[in-house]
N, C-alpha and C positions, 0 to 999 in steps of 0.2 A: 401855416398854409404853404409857405415856401418849401418846407421839407416834404410836404405831401406832393407838390408838383414835381419836385426833383425825383422822389421815389416813383411816382407814376411814369415819369419820363424814362427812368432807368429800367423799370419793368417792361415798358413798351419796347424799348430798343433791344432788351435782352430777348424777349419773346419773339420779336420780329427777326432777330438774328438767328434764333433757334429754328424758326419757321423756314428761313432761307437755307440754313444748313440741311434741314430735313428734305427740302425740295431737291437740293444738290445730291444728297445721298440716294434719293429715289429716282434721279434722272438716269436715262439710258446712257450707256457708255458705248460709243462706236469708235473703233480703232482701225485705221487704214495703214497698211505697210505698202510702200511703193518702191519698186526696184526697176532698174533698166535691165534689159536682157543681158545675158552673159556674152562673152567674146564670140563673135560670129566668124565663120570661115570667109576670109577675104581673098581666097586664091583666084576667084573669077570676078573681076570688077563689074562685069555685065550682069551677074546674078543678082536679081532684085529680092529674092527670098532665100538667102542662104541658111544653112543649118548652123548649129554651134560647132566650133572647132574643139579640139581636145581640151584646151584650157577652159573653154566655155562650159563644156560638159562637167568638168571638175568644179567650176564655180557654181553651177546650178545645184550640184550635190552639196556644196559648201553652204549655199543659201539655205538649203533644206535643213542642214545641221544647225546653222545659226538660229533659224526660226523654229527649230524642232520642239521647243517647250511651249510654243504658242499654239493654241487650238484655233484653227481658222474655220469660219463658217462658210467662206466662199473664196475661190481663187479665180481671178480674171486675167485674161491675156488678150493682146491683139492677135489677129489671125495670121501670124507669121511663124515659120518654123522656129526661129531663134527665140521668140518670146514664149511660145508654147513649150519648147524644150527646157527653158529656164523655169517655167512655172510647174511643170509636171512632177518633179520630185517632191515638192512641198505639197502639191495636191494629193499625191499618192500617200504621203504620210498621214494626211487628214481624211483619207478615204473620200476624196472629192473629185468630181470632174472639173476640168478647166473650162470656165465660161468665157466665151468670146465677146469682145466689145470693140466698137469703133471710136477711137479716141478723139477724132476731129468733130464729133457731134456733141454739142452742148445738151441736146435732148437725151442722148445716151448717158452722159455723165449724170444728169439730173435723175434719170431712171435708176442708175446704179446706186446713187446716194439714197434715194427713196427706199429701194429694195433692201438695203443693207443697214438700215438704221438699227442700232443696238447690237451690231455684229462685229466680228473681227475679220478683216478682209485683206488678202494680198492682191495687189494689182501690178502686173508686169507690162511694161511698155518700152518706150524708146527714149533716146537722148533728148528729143524735142517734145515728146508727149507727156512724159512723167512730170516734169516741172510744171507744165501748164495745167495738168490734172490736179496736182497738189495746190497750185494757186487758185484753181476754181473751188476746191473744197474749203480752203482757208479764207477765201474772199478777198485776197489781195495778191498783187504781182510781186512776190517775194523771191521766187526762185527762177534763175535763168536756165537755158538749155545746158545739158550736161556735156562736158568735153568728150569728144569722140573716143578718147583713150581711157575713159573712166567708166568701168562697169561695176563699181563698188559702192555707189551711194544707196543708202537706205533712208527713205523719208518716212517718218512716223507722224501721223496726225490722229489725235485723240479728241473726240467731241463728247462733252458731258453737258447735257442741257444746252445752254447758249454759249458755253465756254469752249473755245477751240485752242488746243496747244499743238505746236508742230516743232519738229526737229529733224535735222539731217545728220546721219553718221556716214563716214566713209570706212568701208570694211574691205581690206585687200588681203 
């Protein structure tokens, strides 16, 4: 009897484990890539919506090369020249239009998350909006604002079922 109970327990745990693995294998995979805009033109301190400077244009192309093997389903940007100009080369490589979003709105963030489930998405924002967006996606306050001189952080968040994995790389 004891052996039968042990065998039944082993079979139950094995099959429930396989069932869990099967659920994970069938779960949708959603991946977000978050970057801050590239270097902006700082020649006019009063300009609230500057374009990218020459280094920023090079970095935008560099991001496009770094992310070149990734097929994006959507590219989002805030409605500023510097973010749109950063996003555009990657959008072009994927034959996509850049979609605008308002980062201060939790409703907009929730809408983006709902509309992009199961997709691979690039989101371009600012030193204070990208970390807070990443924090909203992962459900914890893990990342602080990006230093003003840092235009090279790449945040990657992957969601498979109920599992969320995140990492940040600095690419200069």
